[in-house]
C-alpha positions as semicolon CSV with decimal commas, in nm:
position;residue;x (nm);y (nm);z (nm)
1;M;-4,381;-1,568;6,324
2;A;-4,744;-1,495;6,407
3;A;-4,810;-1,110;6,455
4;R;-4,807;-0,994;6,803
5;G;-5,167;-0,863;6,779
6;D;-5,299;-1,171;6,597
7;Q;-5,133;-1,401;6,862
8;K;-5,294;-1,185;7,124
9;E;-5,649;-1,194;6,973
10;F;-5,620;-1,573;6,925
11;R;-5,529;-1,632;7,285
12;R;-5,814;-1,403;7,389
13;R;-6,043;-1,653;7,201
14;V;-5,883;-1,946;7,332
15;D;-5,926;-1,829;7,678
16;D;-6,302;-1,753;7,642
17;A;-6,338;-2,086;7,497
18;V;-6,191;-2,274;7,777
19;A;-6,351;-2,042;8,059
20;V;-6,695;-2,132;7,917
21;L;-6,591;-2,518;7,949
22;F;-6,501;-2,461;8,276
23;A;-6,842;-2,286;8,360
24;L;-7,043;-2,557;8,178
25;V;-6,875;-2,836;8,383
26;T;-6,945;-2,658;8,691
27;E;-7,304;-2,602;8,607
28;A;-7,350;-2,948;8,497
29;I;-7,207;-3,103;8,858
30;S;-7,432;-2,875;9,045
31;G;-7,750;-2,939;8,795
32;G;-7,675;-3,299;8,787
33;T;-7,684;-3,327;9,159
34;S;-7,992;-3,108;9,208
35;A;-8,189;-3,357;8,937
36;L;-8,055;-3,657;9,127
37;L;-8,154;-3,552;9,443
38;D;-8,500;-3,374;9,347
39;H;-8,576;-3,678;9,091
40;D;-8,605;-3,396;8,821
41;T;-8,581;-3,627;8,518
42;E;-8,640;-3,335;8,263
43;R;-8,351;-3,157;8,400
44;A;-8,132;-3,469;8,421
45;Q;-8,221;-3,563;8,039
46;A;-8,137;-3,193;7,939
47;I;-7,775;-3,234;8,121
48;I;-7,725;-3,567;7,937
49;D;-7,839;-3,400;7,604
50;G;-7,593;-3,134;7,681
51;D;-7,306;-3,335;7,730
52;K;-7,287;-3,378;7,354
53;G;-7,267;-2,996;7,314
54;I;-6,982;-2,980;7,544
55;D;-6,773;-3,281;7,378
56;D;-6,836;-3,079;7,032
57;R;-6,689;-2,761;7,196
58;C;-6,379;-2,955;7,314
59;D;-6,352;-3,116;6,994
60;E;-6,385;-2,764;6,793
61;L;-6,137;-2,598;7,032
62;I;-5,883;-2,891;6,995
63;G;-5,879;-2,882;6,617
64;V;-5,829;-2,493;6,609
65;V;-5,555;-2,533;6,840
66;K;-5,401;-2,814;6,643
67;E;-5,404;-2,589;6,319
68;R;-5,261;-2,317;6,486
69;L;-4,965;-2,536;6,568
70;S;-4,937;-2,643;6,220
71;S;-5,021;-2,324;6,029
72;A;-4,804;-2,066;6,215
73;V;-4,466;-2,034;6,340
74;L;-4,470;-1,979;6,698
75;D;-4,245;-1,844;6,956
76;A;-4,162;-2,035;7,273
77;E;-4,436;-1,869;7,472
78;E;-4,743;-1,930;7,256
79;L;-4,615;-2,291;7,204
80;E;-4,609;-2,386;7,570
81;Y;-4,943;-2,199;7,598
82;L;-5,115;-2,405;7,303
83;V;-4,963;-2,737;7,442
84;A;-5,102;-2,654;7,783
85;V;-5,473;-2,617;7,651
86;L;-5,427;-2,941;7,482
87;Q;-5,370;-3,102;7,807
88;I;-5,659;-2,909;7,973
89;V;-5,932;-2,956;7,728
90;P;-5,949;-3,335;7,780
91;E;-5,964;-3,300;8,138
92;L;-6,274;-3,113;8,094
93;E;-6,422;-3,321;7,838
94;R;-6,378;-3,612;8,092
95;S;-6,512;-3,413;8,395
96;A;-6,825;-3,319;8,173
97;D;-6,895;-3,694;8,099
98;L;-6,877;-3,752;8,491
99;A;-7,136;-3,494;8,560
100;E;-7,348;-3,653;8,285
101;H;-7,285;-3,981;8,472
102;V;-7,419;-3,815;8,813
103;A;-7,734;-3,690;8,615
104;S;-7,781;-4,019;8,467
105;Q;-7,846;-4,162;8,816
106;T;-8,171;-3,980;8,821
107;L;-8,313;-4,195;8,546
108;E;-8,253;-4,486;8,785
109;N;-8,491;-4,361;9,045
110;L;-8,200;-4,375;9,299
111;S;-8,311;-4,058;9,494
112;E;-8,634;-4,222;9,618
113;V;-8,454;-4,530;9,786
114;I;-8,167;-4,368;9,958
115;T;-8,123;-4,250;10,302
116;A;-8,127;-3,918;10,440
117;R;-7,757;-3,949;10,547
118;S;-7,663;-4,083;10,174
119;R;-7,851;-3,768;10,054
120;G;-7,667;-3,547;10,294
121;L;-7,332;-3,684;10,162
122;I;-7,393;-3,663;9,820
123;Q;-7,509;-3,292;9,839
124;S;-7,210;-3,216;10,049
125;M;-6,987;-3,391;9,812
126;S;-7,151;-3,166;9,512
127;D;-7,118;-2,863;9,691
128;V;-6,734;-2,906;9,750
129;A;-6,675;-3,018;9,411
130;V;-6,857;-2,719;9,251
131;Q;-6,650;-2,485;9,471
132;M;-6,342;-2,655;9,362
133;W;-6,444;-2,616;8,996
134;Q;-6,536;-2,247;9,048
135;S;-6,190;-2,213;9,198
136;A;-6,016;-2,365;8,934
137;G;-6,234;-2,183;8,662
138;T;-6,138;-1,838;8,833
139;A;-5,770;-1,942;8,857
140;F;-5,765;-1,989;8,492
141;R;-5,913;-1,665;8,392
142;R;-5,665;-1,484;8,618
143;G;-5,370;-1,670;8,535
144;S;-5,355;-1,756;8,935
145;R;-5,088;-1,976;9,093
146;D;-5,240;-2,012;9,424
147;A;-5,534;-2,258;9,379
148;A;-5,391;-2,564;9,393
149;P;-5,316;-2,606;9,756
150;A;-5,653;-2,544;9,857
151;L;-5,799;-2,750;9,625
152;R;-5,611;-3,050;9,726
153;E;-5,732;-2,986;10,090
154;A;-6,078;-2,985;9,942
155;D;-6,018;-3,294;9,746
156;D;-5,932;-3,500;10,051
157;E;-6,232;-3,365;10,212
158;I;-6,436;-3,520;9,902
159;D;-6,259;-3,843;9,933
160;D;-6,328;-3,895;10,302
161;M;-6,712;-3,814;10,233
162;A;-6,697;-4,070;9,939
163;S;-6,563;-4,342;10,178
164;R;-6,839;-4,256;10,427
165;L;-7,120;-4,282;10,140
166;V;-6,976;-4,619;10,046
167;I;-6,987;-4,734;10,425
168;E;-7,341;-4,609;10,431
169;A;-7,401;-4,815;10,101
170;T;-7,294;-5,146;10,279
171;R;-7,468;-5,120;10,577
172;E;-7,673;-5,425;10,699
173;G;-7,989;-5,478;10,492
174;A;-7,895;-5,224;10,230
175;D;-8,036;-5,314;9,870
176;P;-7,748;-5,429;9,674
177;Q;-7,844;-5,253;9,364
178;V;-7,859;-4,938;9,546
179;A;-7,542;-4,970;9,727
180;A;-7,361;-5,041;9,374
181;Q;-7,537;-4,723;9,236
182;L;-7,396;-4,525;9,566
183;A;-7,058;-4,667;9,542
184;L;-7,012;-4,581;9,152
185;L;-7,159;-4,211;9,252
186;A;-6,898;-4,170;9,509
187;R;-6,621;-4,262;9,246
188;F;-6,774;-4,013;9,007
189;Y;-6,744;-3,721;9,280
190;E;-6,389;-3,867;9,370
191;R;-6,277;-3,821;9,011
192;L;-6,444;-3,475;8,953
193;G;-6,224;-3,353;9,272
194;D;-5,906;-3,527;9,103
195;H;-5,965;-3,340;8,784
196;A;-6,018;-3,008;8,963
197;V;-5,675;-3,044;9,126
198;N;-5,504;-3,150;8,804
199;L;-5,633;-2,868;8,609
200;A;-5,553;-2,611;8,896
201;A;-5,196;-2,742;8,884
202;R;-5,179;-2,699;8,489
203;V;-5,291;-2,349;8,528
204;D;-5,032;-2,304;8,796
205;Q;-4,774;-2,414;8,539
206;M;-4,893;-2,189;8,261
207;A;-4,901;-1,891;8,496
208;A;-4,530;-1,967;8,592
209;P;-4,234;-1,751;8,446
210;R;-4,161;-1,849;8,107
211;R;-3,912;-2,145;8,095
212;L;-3,769;-2,088;7,737
213;V;-3,595;-1,768;7,679
214;R;-3,451;-1,589;7,362
215;L;-3,113;-1,614;7,326
216;S;-2,894;-1,324;7,152
217;R;-2,687;-1,456;6,849
218;P;-2,467;-1,313;6,569
219;E;-2,636;-1,182;6,265
220;R;-2,477;-1,477;6,046
221;E;-2,598;-1,739;6,273
222;R;-2,970;-1,595;6,253
223;R;-2,939;-1,597;5,877
224;D;-2,829;-1,956;5,889
225;S;-3,138;-2,064;6,120
226;E;-3,378;-1,877;5,912
227;S;-3,237;-2,053;5,596
228;L;-3,328;-2,392;5,729
229;P;-3,578;-2,602;5,503
230;E;-3,854;-2,608;5,742
231;K;-3,964;-2,307;5,952
232;R;-3,897;-2,364;6,312
233;G;-4,074;-2,221;6,630
234;G;-3,891;-2,055;6,918
235;V;-3,819;-2,387;7,072
236;R;-3,691;-2,556;6,788
237;R;-3,457;-2,281;6,687
238;V;-3,318;-2,263;7,048
239;M;-3,261;-2,647;7,050
240;H;-3,101;-2,627;6,679
241;R;-2,855;-2,339;6,794
242;L;-2,761;-2,532;7,125
243;S;-2,678;-2,836;6,899
244;R;-2,470;-2,621;6,686
245;L;-2,289;-2,518;7,010
246;R;-2,237;-2,909;7,139
247;V;-2,430;-2,848;7,442
248;V;-2,709;-3,056;7,375
249;P;-2,638;-3,398;7,553
250;H;-2,599;-3,695;7,317
251;D;-2,644;-3,964;7,597
252;D;-2,976;-4,132;7,614
253;A;-2,961;-4,164;8,003
254;F;-3,318;-4,010;8,036
255;F;-3,454;-4,240;7,772
256;V;-3,286;-4,556;7,930
257;L;-3,432;-4,493;8,273
258;F;-3,773;-4,446;8,144
259;R;-3,757;-4,737;7,964
260;S;-3,646;-4,928;8,295
261;A;-3,935;-4,780;8,480
262;A;-4,180;-4,892;8,223
263;E;-4,037;-5,231;8,207
264;N;-4,042;-5,248;8,582
265;A;-4,433;-5,145;8,563
266;I;-4,468;-5,445;8,327
267;E;-4,303;-5,689;8,558
268;C;-4,522;-5,537;8,857
269;A;-4,813;-5,565;8,649
270;G;-4,751;-5,950;8,558
271;A;-4,697;-6,015;8,930
272;L;-5,025;-5,855;9,021
273;G;-5,202;-6,043;8,744
274;R;-5,086;-6,375;8,913
275;L;-5,186;-6,255;9,242
276;A;-5,518;-6,141;9,137
277;A;-5,573;-6,468;8,951
278;A;-5,487;-6,675;9,270
279;N;-5,260;-6,875;9,015
280;G;-4,966;-7,004;9,201
281;D;-4,709;-6,891;9,449
282;A;-4,924;-6,584;9,599
283;A;-4,653;-6,493;9,825
284;G;-4,393;-6,485;9,565
285;A;-4,624;-6,267;9,347
286;L;-4,666;-6,022;9,637
287;E;-4,291;-6,014;9,692
288;T;-4,228;-5,921;9,342
289;V;-4,493;-5,659;9,354
290;T;-4,310;-5,502;9,663
291;E;-3,972;-5,532;9,479
292;C;-4,116;-5,357;9,202
293;E;-4,239;-5,069;9,405
294;R;-3,916;-5,016;9,579
295;R;-3,725;-5,042;9,224
296;G;-3,964;-4,779;9,091
297;D;-3,912;-4,539;9,373
298;E;-3,522;-4,579;9,315
299;L;-3,573;-4,518;8,929
300;T;-3,794;-4,214;9,010
301;V;-3,516;-4,066;9,249
302;E;-3,252;-4,147;8,991
303;L;-3,446;-3,965;8,729
304;L;-3,503;-3,668;8,951
305;R;-3,139;-3,660;9,057
306;R;-3,042;-3,669;8,677
307;L;-3,275;-3,379;8,595
308;D;-3,159;-3,152;8,875
309;A;-2,781;-3,215;8,761
310;S;-2,865;-3,169;8,406
311;F;-2,786;-2,806;8,243
312;V;-2,965;-2,912;7,912
313;T;-3,241;-3,178;7,908
314;P;-3,403;-3,343;7,578
315;Y;-3,710;-3,201;7,704
316;D;-3,878;-2,940;7,927
317;R;-3,787;-3,007;8,294
318;E;-4,168;-2,993;8,355
319;D;-4,227;-3,260;8,138
320;I;-3,965;-3,473;8,251
321;H;-4,063;-3,439;8,597
322;A;-4,424;-3,501;8,538
323;L;-4,352;-3,821;8,328
324;T;-4,119;-3,937;8,591
325;E;-4,408;-3,896;8,841
326;E;-4,678;-4,046;8,630
327;I;-4,482;-4,361;8,558
328;D;-4,396;-4,417;8,957
329;D;-4,791;-4,369;9,012
330;V;-4,871;-4,662;8,785
331;V;-4,660;-4,878;9,007
332;D;-4,783;-4,738;9,326
333;D;-5,153;-4,808;9,243
334;M;-5,053;-5,170;9,164
335;F;-4,859;-5,206;9,474
336;E;-5,193;-5,066;9,683
337;A;-5,399;-5,283;9,499
338;A;-5,174;-5,580;9,585
339;S;-5,129;-5,490;9,949
340;V;-5,518;-5,503;9,973
341;L;-5,561;-5,818;9,777
342;Q;-5,333;-6,023;10,001
343;F;-5,592;-6,013;10,264
344;A;-5,849;-6,142;10,006
345;L;-5,690;-6,435;9,858
346;H;-5,952;-6,670;9,942
347;D;-6,243;-6,448;9,912
348;Q;-6,496;-6,485;9,620
349;R;-6,354;-6,245;9,334
350;P;-6,573;-6,092;9,080
351;P;-6,436;-6,198;8,735
352;E;-6,416;-5,823;8,637
353;L;-6,114;-5,779;8,868
354;L;-5,896;-6,043;8,681
355;E;-6,015;-5,866;8,370
356;I;-5,901;-5,504;8,488
357;A;-5,583;-5,680;8,629
358;E;-5,506;-5,823;8,260
359;L;-5,579;-5,479;8,103
360;V;-5,326;-5,313;8,344
361;V;-5,079;-5,556;8,197
362;T;-5,165;-5,486;7,846
363;M;-5,167;-5,097;7,915
364;C;-4,828;-5,138;8,065
365;D;-4,711;-5,300;7,757
366;E;-4,850;-5,026;7,536
367;M;-4,700;-4,762;7,789
368;L;-4,343;-4,922;7,708
369;A;-4,398;-4,914;7,341
370;L;-4,512;-4,555;7,379
371;I;-4,206;-4,432;7,574
372;E;-3,984;-4,591;7,321
373;C;-4,171;-4,363;7,047
374;L;-4,013;-4,056;7,234
375;E;-3,687;-4,176;7,104
376;T;-3,804;-4,287;6,732
377;K;-4,097;-3,997;6,684
378;N;-4,281;-4,329;6,505
379;G;-4,600;-4,494;6,593
380;A;-4,701;-4,295;6,871
381;R;-5,054;-4,222;6,744
382;L;-5,141;-4,585;6,722
383;R;-5,019;-4,638;7,095
384;L;-5,218;-4,323;7,234
385;E;-5,527;-4,442;7,059
386;R;-5,479;-4,805;7,213
387;I;-5,424;-4,694;7,549
388;E;-5,733;-4,479;7,527
389;G;-5,954;-4,756;7,427
390;L;-5,791;-4,977;7,697
391;E;-5,868;-4,746;7,961
392;R;-6,231;-4,713;7,840
393;Q;-6,261;-5,102;7,878
394;A;-6,144;-5,070;8,220
395;D;-6,364;-4,820;8,328
396;A;-6,675;-5,035;8,187
397;A;-6,500;-5,331;8,382
398;Y;-6,484;-5,122;8,689
399;R;-6,846;-5,020;8,679
400;R;-6,947;-5,402;8,611
401;G;-6,728;-5,512;8,910
402;L;-6,898;-5,270;9,131
403;A;-7,231;-5,386;9,053
404;R;-7,151;-5,736;9,101
405;L;-7,003;-5,670;9,443
406;F;-7,327;-5,503;9,553
407;D;-7,557;-5,789;9,399
408;G;-7,589;-5,943;9,739
409;D;-7,369;-6,235;9,676
410;Y;-7,069;-6,076;9,889
411;E;-7,024;-6,036;10,257
412;P;-6,999;-5,669;10,354
413;L;-6,623;-5,711;10,449
414;E;-6,561;-5,879;10,107
415;V;-6,728;-5,585;9,948
416;I;-6,514;-5,343;10,120
417;K;-6,187;-5,514;10,045
418;L;-6,261;-5,603;9,681
419;K;-6,407;-5,244;9,583
420;D;-6,072;-5,088;9,729
421;V;-5,860;-5,351;9,492
422;L;-6,103;-5,263;9,195
423;Q;-6,048;-4,891;9,237
424;S;-5,665;-4,918;9,267
425;L;-5,631;-5,130;8,962
426;E;-5,872;-4,880;8,789
427;G;-5,624;-4,606;8,913
428;S;-5,360;-4,789;8,762
429;C;-5,514;-4,771;8,434
430;N;-5,591;-4,388;8,465
431;A;-5,217;-4,362;8,545
432;V;-5,089;-4,515;8,220
433;E;-5,347;-4,278;8,045
434;D;-5,194;-3,977;8,229
435;V;-4,854;-4,112;8,117
436;S;-5,002;-4,112;7,770
437;D;-5,095;-3,783;7,815
438;V;-4,761;-3,646;7,906
439;V;-4,605;-3,817;7,634
440;E;-4,829;-3,681;7,377
441;S;-4,779;-3,324;7,497
442;I;-4,394;-3,368;7,468
443;L;-4,423;-3,497;7,125
444;V;-4,656;-3,204;7,034
445;K;-4,401;-2,976;7,170
446;N;-4,113;-3,134;6,956
447;S;-4,282;-3,191;6,646
C-alpha cells in the first residue's frame, strides 16, 4: 500500500491541479462574455488559444491519475478519490470548450447587431454562471457538501434567461443568422450551468463519509489474501473476502434490469425515429414512446427497490443509483422530444432533426453493448470511444439544425417547436454519454 505521506502529497498535488482548472474555466466564462459584448477580438482570441492549454492540463492530470491507479496498491479511500477525479476532469474540459465557444462568437461580430435586451440577458447569464462556477470551485477546495442545492436554483435561473433570449431572438423582423447565433449562445450558458451543478454533486459525493470500511480478519486469512497472484486494493480485498464468506450475491438481477432498461431505450429510440421521419403511423409511434417512458419508470423503481433491499451489491450503491438515473434520463429526453414533435407533424423539418434521431438510435445500441460489458469486462473501450464520437456528431448536427431553423425559411412558431425537439434529442445523446461516464468509472473501480 502506498505510504500515507506519499498518498497525502499526491492528493494535494491533484487537488491543486483540479482547483486551477476550476479557476481557469471560471475565468474563461467571464472573459469570453466580456470579449463578446465588448467586441474585444484580441481577448477572444486569447481565450480561444488558451483552451488548448486547458485541454493539455486535463490530459496530463488524467494521465497522472491513471498511472497512479495502475502502479500503486490503493486503499479504498484513495481509490474512490481517484475515480471521482476521473469523473470531474472531463466535465471541466467540456466546460472550457463551451467558454471557448462563447468567445468565438466575438469573431462573428455578434455584439454589433444584437439588441440591448439580448445584451442584458447574455450578461446576466454569464454573471450567474460565473457565480455558480466560483461556488463549485470553492466547494471542491473546501470539501463542502452544501453547494449543490443552491446551484440547482441558479441553474433554473439560467434556463429561464436562456428561454427569454431565444424568444427575443425570434421576435418579428429579427435577422435569421443573428437569431441562430443567439439560440446557440443560450445553449452554451445552459450547459455551463448544468456542468456546474453536476460538479457540485460529485464534490458532495467525494466529501461524503467513506462508503468502504476496513474489516477485521484473522491473521491466516490476511496472509491468504496477501498471497493472491495479483496485488489488490482495498475494494478488491474486501470483495474477495466477502466472496470467500459467500455473502456476495451470485444472481445477475441488477445486470438483467440494466439490460432491460437499455433495451427499452432502444425501442423508444426506434419509435422516436419513425415519428421524426414522419414515416408510417405517427399515433402508433407516439404511443410506443409513451409506453417506453412508463416502462422505463417501472424499471427505475424496480432497480432502486432492489438496491435498497440488497445487503451486498455488485458495485458501489452510488454507482448503481447513478447508472439507473442516467438510463432513465435517456428515455425521459426522448419522451420530451416526442411530446413536442407530435404538434409539429406537418411542419417543415430540418434534415438535422432526423439525423440526430438516427444518432440516438445508434447511441442506444452502443449503450446496450456497453452495459453488457459490465458483465463481460471486455470491449468497453471500443464502446466508450464510439459513444463519444457519436455524441460529437450529434452536437455538430444540433448546431447546424439551429442555424437552419433561423435562416428565415421557418415560421416563428415552427422555430420554437422544432428548437425544443432538437434540444431534447441532443439531451438524449448527452444522457447516453453520461451513462458511458458512469460505466467507465465502475469499470475503473473494479479493474
